[in-house]
N, C-alpha and C positions, 0 to 999 in steps of 0.2 A: 366695730361694724364692717369696716372695709375688708379686715382680715377674714370674717366670716363670709362675706360675699365671694371673696376670692376662692375659699375653700368650697363653697357650693358650687361655684361656676366650675372649678376644676373637676368636681365629681361629675357633673353634668356633662362636661366635655369629654372625659374619659369614656363615659357610656355612649355618647353620640359618635365619637371617633374610633375608639378602639374596640376591637371584638372581645368578648368574654368578660366585660367589666359589668358588675352588678349595677342595677338602676338606683344608685344612692339618692337620686333626685326625684323620686317619683312622688313624694309628698308635695302638697301645694307650696308649702314655704320655701321649698328647695328648687323651685322651677327657675329658669333664667327667664326674666321679665323685662321686655322693652318698655321703659316709661313712656306712657302716652300712646302705645301701639301694642298693648299686652297681647291683644288677640287678632292682631293683624295678619295679613299674609306676609310671606317672606320678602317681597319686593318693598312693601311699605315699611317693614321693620328696617331694612337695609337702608332705605332713604331717610328713615327717622335718625339712624344712627349718624349719618353725615350731617343732619341738622344739628345735632348735639356737638359733633366734632368741629363743625365750622363755626359754631357760635354765633350766626347771623340772625336767625329768628329767635332763638332762645340764648341764655347764657351757655357759654362753652362748658361741656361737661364730659371729659374723656371717659369716665367710668361708665356713664349712661350710654355713650356711643358704643362702647365695647358690649354691653349688655344686649343692645339691639342688633348688633352684628352677629353675637353669638346665637341670639334668638332665631335670626334668619338663617344663619349658617346650619342650625340644627334641622332646619326644614330643607337643606340641600341647596341653598343659594350659593352659587359659585363665588360671585364677587364678595359676598359676605364672608365666606369661608377664607378667602384670601385676605380680607382686611382683619379678621380675627387673628389669622397667622401673623400679620405685621404687628398687631398689638402686642401679641405674646413675645414676638421677637424684639420689640422696642421697650416693652415694659410700660407703654403709655396707656393709662387707664386701667391697667391689670397687672398683676405681679409677672414679671419676665419668666417666660418658661420656653426654653428651646424645643423641648419634645413636643409641646402642644403647638407650638409655631409650626413645626415641620409636619405634624400630623393634619393640621387644617390646610397647609399649602397642597399636601398630597391629595387631599380630598378635592380641593378645587382644580389641581392639575389633571386628576383623572377625569374631570368633566371638560377638559380641553380648554381651561383658562391659561393663556400665554404667560403672563407674568408669575402665575403660581408655578407653572413649570419651570421657568427660570429660577425662581426662588428655591424650590425644592431640589433642583440641580445643584445650586450653591451649597445648600445644606449637606448634600452628598458628597460635595468635593471637599468640604472642610470637616466633615463628620459632626456638624452642629445639630443635635437633636435626633440624629440617626446615626448609624453605623457608617463610617466613612467608606465610600465605594465609588471609584472613579468610572467603572463601567456603567453603573446605574445613572450616575451624574451625566454622562455623555448621552445616554438615551433621553434624558429629560431636556438636555441642552438642545438636542437635535429637534425635538418636538417643538421647544420654544422657537429655535432659529427658523423653523419651516413656516412659523406664523410671523416672522419678521422681527423678533425681538433683536436688536442689534447687539446687545451685551452678550446674549446667548450665541449669536453668530461668531462673535469675536473669540468667546471662551472655547467654542467648538473647534474653531480653526486653531487655536492654541493646542487643543488636546491632540489633533490630528498631527500638528507640526512636531509635538514632543513625544508622540506615542503613548499618551497617558489615557488609559480607560478604552482606547480604540488602537488599531494598528497604525503606525506611523504612515502618514500619506501626505506628501507636500502638496500634491495637486489639489486634494480636499482641503487642506489648510488654506491655500490661496483662494479657492472657491468661496469658502465662508467668509474669509476676511475681506474679499472683494464685496460680498454682499453687505457686510456691516459697513465697509467704507463708503459704499453708495449711499448709506443713512448718515455719513459723516461722523462715524466712530473713529475718533483719533488714534486709539490704540491700533485699530485695524489698518489704518492709513500707514502708520509707523511700520508695523510689521511686514505690509507689503513693500515697503521702502527697503527693508533689511533683505527681503527675498530677491528683489531685483539687484540689490547691491552685491549680494553674494552669488547670485545666479542659482539659487536653490528652488527647484520647482518650476523655474521659468529661465529664459535665456538672459544672461547677465546684461543689465542695461543701466549704467551709471546715471544717465539722464533721468530715466524714468524713476530710479530710486530718489533722486534729489527732489523730483517733482512730488513724490508721495511724502517725504520728508517734510517739504515744505507745507503742504497741506495740514499734516499733523502738527507740526511746529506752530502754525498760525492759530491753531485751535489750543495751544498751550501744552501739548504733549511734551514733557521735558527731555526724554531720551531723543526725541525727534528733533528737538531744538539742538542738542548737542551734536547729533549726527550731521545736520545741516550745517552747523558751524565748521565741522571737521571737512565737509564737502567744499565749502568755501576757501578753508586753509589750504587744501590740496589741489583746489581747482578740478575736483572730480564731479562731473555732470553739471557744473556751473563755472562761470567765469571766476578765476581765483581772485580773492578779495579778503585780505586780513581784517579790514574794517568790519565787512559783513560777518566774517568768522566771530570777531569779539562781540558784535551785536547779539549774535545768537548763543554765545557762550554765556553772556551776562544773564540772559533769559534763563537758560538751563541751570546756571550756577545758583541764581536765586531760588530755583526749586529744589535745591539740595543735590544736584548731580554731581558726584565728586569728581569725575573725569572732566567736567565742564569747569569746575572750580579750579582744577590744576592747570587746565589749558588756559584759562583766563589769568591765572597767576603768572604763567610764562609769558603771556602777552604783555602784561605790565612789566615784567622783569626786563624784557628784551625790547619793549617799544614796538610790538608787532601789531599793526592796525590801531594803535592807540598811543597816547604819550607814555613815555616810560615813567614808572611810579613804583619805587621799591616798596613803600608803605602799603599800597594795595596789593602788590604782589605777595608780600608777607601775609596780610590778611586773608587772601583767598587760598594760599598754600596751607595756611593753618586750618582753614575749614576743610579742605580737602583730606588733610591728614587726620583730622578729628573725625572725618566720616570713613576712615580705615582704608584709604587708598595708599598703598605701601610706598610707591615712588614719591608721593608728596610728603610722606613721613621722612623719607630719606633727605629730600630737599629742604624741608623745614629744619632738619639737623644742620645742614650746611648753612642755612640763614642764621641760625642761633650761633654756630661756631664762627662765622666771618662777619656777623653784624649786618646782614643785608635786610634792610627794611626794619630792623629792630637792634637793640643793643646786644652786644656780644654776651653769650651766656653759655660757657662750656658744659656746665651740668645739664641744661635742657638740651643741648646739642646732643650729649651723649645718651640721654633718655630716649630721644627721637631716633637716633641711630639704632639703638637696641630694639625698638620696637619694630622698625623696618627690618632689621636683621633677623629677627625671630619669625618674620613673615617671609624670609627667604631672599631679600633683595641682596645681590652680590656686592654692589657698590657701597651699600650702607654697612655690610660686614666688614670691607676693607676699612671703611672710615672708623668703625667702632674698634677694629684691631689697632689702627692708629691711635685712637684716642686712649686705649689702654696702654700703648706703647709710650706715648708723650705724657701720660698722666693728666690728661685734658680735664677731667673732672675730680681726679682723686690722685693718689700716688700711682706710680707705674705698676702694672700687673703684667708680667711677661708671660705667665700661663694663659691669661685671657686673651692677650694680643695674639699670641700664637694660635690659640683655639679658634678665634674669629677669622684669622687670615687662612687657617686650614679650611674653614667652612665656606670662605669665599672662593677659595680655590674649587671646592666642590661644586660651586655654581658657576664656574667658568671664567672667574676674574684672573686674569694672567698676571697682573701687577702683584696680586696677592702672593704669588708663588715666590717672587723675589723677597717680598717683605717677611714671609714666613721663614725662609731659608736664612735671612739675615738675622732675625730675632732669635732663631734656634741657637746661633753661635754664642749668644749671650747667656743661655739657659744651662742650668745643671741638668744631669741625666734624669734626676727625679722630676724636675719641672716639666721635661719633655714628655716623660710617660704620663704624668698628670694631665698635660694639655691633649695628648692623643686620646685618653681615656675620655675626656670631656667631649672631644669631637666626635667620637663614636657614639657617646650617649646622646649629643644633639642630634646627629643624623638619625638615630633610631627614633627619637621623639617626634622629629619632623615627619617622618615616614608615618608614624602612627596618628599624629594629631594635626599635621600641616603647620606645626610651629616648632622652632627650635626651644628646648627648655633643658635645664641640667638639674633642677632640684637640688641645688647645693649653693651654699654662699661663696662669694668671691673672696676666699681666705688667703689665697697664695699671693702676697704683696712682694714686689720687689722693688728696691730703690735704684 
């Protein structure tokens, strides 16, 4: 029965929303009916929908709520059109349908409903239910922003800042972020801090930057928490305090900010602003590495090799050196070369040692020059040629994909 209702509603909505669709719901049994308010005006049907949805006067019935909103929406009720769109978007009370969600939001947006204007802008941004179009998204964000929707003001500022859908304009970005910040939008507060920190679109002012970081950080914005921590660590715009830095790193790290996890790990490793604790340093370095932070992956390799906060594990050290090396870290490439040279996780491999030393040199690691030259003296002519070929292949793949890969097994072993 529910499937049949969904099909009837779908046909009815297509007719009501989209031009050129035949009126498949013209027969009495295919009408959209609002239970308890079948022949009522649009406002009554809309209100009846909320009675069913809230479940205060009658038992909650999401399907009946949607029927009432659709009945009112087909009569042109903007708020009902918006609610119908939300129902299709979430799949609550009716089968999820992104196309119909966007269609109803567009109807409501054209009547000037601010939240619908914001939602249809988001739909155009992500190509959800409509063809992706940043320029159209910007138009609707601006309409919603002018009506005071803070999230629309923030998104419009981001579009001006990045030149997406509109011509890049830092002054316009700041204008809209400031309006959103006045409504305590944490993301806008954070980005205002960034603009003042960098002197982009405004005169550089690190005190003002720190002030905006603090506002956003206190509302739980994770990047702001990290940047406020950095401000305290460097004494930029605030009085220097490693303890305050750690306080904010902990908050940001708990929300998954890899750079904060890395800085917190270093704070525990060196006892900066907190008691030295190798186990906690290892814990947070591992999280940062797991979140893809290259320098954390390198340091995690060091921790496994030397037993910092964990048992020594040469094989795991090599795994993390390789991950960081493939992402371009010059120190990790040197360490990986040394791992192959010493046979840290396996037998010695002079070809791979030379290859990674060579790739480290390519990234500016000076020590790797001497290491490469030294290992070359231990190699045959054939081994040197193979290593140079692998180096060229690694550089080519890195240029194409951002990562070094050889697509060949480490077959050249040397004892």
